[in-house]
C-alpha positions as CSV (number, residue, x, y, z in Angstrom):
1,M,-23.2,-13.7,15.5
2,K,-25.1,-15.7,12.8
3,A,-23.1,-17.4,10.0
4,R,-24.8,-15.1,7.6
5,E,-23.7,-11.9,9.3
6,M,-20.2,-13.0,9.6
7,E,-20.1,-13.6,5.9
8,I,-21.2,-10.0,5.2
9,L,-19.0,-8.6,8.1
10,A,-15.9,-10.6,6.2
11,R,-17.0,-9.3,2.6
12,L,-17.2,-5.5,4.4
13,V,-13.7,-5.8,5.8
14,I,-12.3,-7.1,2.5
15,L,-13.9,-4.3,0.4
16,I,-13.0,-1.4,3.0
17,S,-9.4,-3.0,3.2
18,S,-8.9,-3.1,-0.7
19,K,-10.5,0.4,-1.4
20,G,-8.1,2.8,-2.8
21,A,-5.2,0.0,-2.0
22,F,-2.2,-0.5,-3.9
23,S,-1.0,-3.3,-6.1
24,N,1.8,-5.4,-4.9
25,K,3.6,-4.1,-8.2
26,E,2.8,-0.6,-6.8
27,K,3.9,-1.0,-3.4
28,V,7.4,-2.6,-4.9
29,K,8.0,0.7,-6.6
30,I,7.1,2.9,-3.5
31,V,9.5,1.3,-1.5
32,E,12.3,1.5,-4.7
33,F,11.7,4.9,-5.3
34,H,11.7,6.1,-1.2
35,L,15.1,3.9,-0.9
36,A,16.6,5.2,-4.1
37,T,15.9,8.7,-3.4
38,E,15.5,8.7,0.3
39,S,13.0,11.5,0.1
40,V,9.2,10.8,0.6
41,M,8.4,13.8,-1.8
42,Q,10.4,12.5,-4.8
43,A,9.1,9.3,-4.4
44,Q,5.6,10.5,-4.7
45,I,7.0,12.6,-7.9
46,N,8.6,9.3,-9.1
47,F,5.6,7.4,-8.4
48,R,2.9,9.5,-10.2
49,S,5.7,10.1,-13.1
50,H,6.3,6.2,-13.7
51,F,2.2,5.1,-13.3
52,K,0.9,8.3,-15.0
53,A,-1.1,8.9,-11.7
54,R,-2.9,11.8,-10.7
55,T,-2.4,11.5,-7.2
56,A,0.4,9.4,-5.3
57,P,0.8,7.6,-2.0
58,A,0.8,9.6,1.1
59,R,3.5,10.0,3.5
60,N,2.3,7.4,6.1
61,T,1.8,4.9,3.4
62,I,5.5,5.2,1.8
63,L,7.0,5.3,5.5
64,S,4.9,2.1,6.4
65,L,5.6,0.3,3.3
66,T,9.5,1.2,3.5
67,K,9.5,0.1,7.3
68,K,7.6,-3.3,6.7
69,F,10.2,-4.0,3.6
70,I,13.1,-3.2,6.0
71,L,11.7,-5.3,8.9
72,E,9.8,-7.9,7.5
73,G,11.4,-8.4,3.8
74,T,8.2,-7.9,2.3
75,V,5.3,-5.3,1.2
76,D,2.5,-8.0,1.4
77,I,-0.3,-7.1,3.9
78,E,-1.6,-10.0,5.5
79,V,-5.3,-10.2,5.7
80,H,-6.6,-12.5,8.2
């Protein structure tokens, strides 16, 4: 693959991975809400209320962020 093609591909990956992504502040709150309530549904309700959002994170998002926090101590997603 040519250098220009690699650059374009890298930019596309960044755009796709960041689309619809939550900020670190939002990720922390998602985990806080889930750990505090031990309920995915209540975490979604709290998220919508706290951020005045129309949508909430999906169940899988909440569970994966909480798992990542418990196992690794972070909610950051590493992009290589």
